[in-house]
Each structure stands twice: as structure tokens, then as C-alpha cells.
C-alpha positions, 0 to 999 in steps of 0.5 A: 500500500503506498497510501499513508494516513488515516482515512477517516479524518481525510474524507472528513475534512474534503467533505467539510471544504466541498460543504464551504465551497457549494454554500458559498456557491464557489467553484474549485476553480476560484478557490484554488486560486484565491488560496494559492493553490492548484486545482488538482491539490483541492479536487483531492482534498474533497475527494478524500484522497492523500495530498501533500498540503502545508497547514498554510495553505489549508488555512488559506483554503479555509479563510476563502471558504470564509471558515475562522476559529474554531472551524479553521482549527478543525479543519488543521486538525483533521489534517494533521491527524489525516497525516499519521499513520495507523497501525495496519500500515505495518502490514502493507505487504498483507492487506491488498492495496485496495482494501485499505480504505476498509480498514481505516474506516473500520478502525474509526467505527465506534459500533458494529451491526450486522444482519444475519437472515440466515441466522435464528438465534436460539434462546 
């Protein structure tokens, strides 16, 4: 697996940035130009795809998207969490590259609910 970092914070960051941009009715090109980052970086951020981004660049994006104070700090926190390696990265050689998203989401899960129509519990 070449991907590093945690899946859930990266996806959350992307979702929050996309929602803020949509609420303002701005295009990705317009936000990228105003924040002085490339459009492809903003696209990867919003899609939850790993990308190298400096905190100051994210702060510039947040400023363009009118995210200030606690909201901007939360975005920076998500960026930092997304860069941290999780436990499964030690097992890169045995976990298929296309399966790491699921492992990352499972790591962040707090509850598991299953439905098994073929299983009849005996009481």
C-alpha cells in the first residue's frame, strides 16, 4: 500500500471543505486561485485522496471559504490526523492496496451492526 495516513479524517476534511465551497457557490478553480493552490490539490482534498498540503495552504483555503476560528482549527486538526500512520501500515505487505480504505474506516468505527437473515438465534 502506498497510501499513508488515516482514512476517516481525510474524508471528513474533504467533505467539510466541499460543503463550505458549495454553500458559497464557488467553483474549485475559483477557490484554488484565491488560496494560491492548484486545482488538483483542492480536488484531491475534497475527494479524500492523500495529498501533500502545508497547514498554511489549508488555512488559506479556509479563509477563502470563510471558515474562521474553531472551524479552521478543526480543519487543521483533521489534516494533521490524516497524516498520521495507523496500525495497519505495518502490514502493508499482506493487506491488498485496494482494501486499506475499509481497514481505515473499521478502525474509526465505534459500533458494528450485522444482519444475518439465515441465522436463527436459539434462546
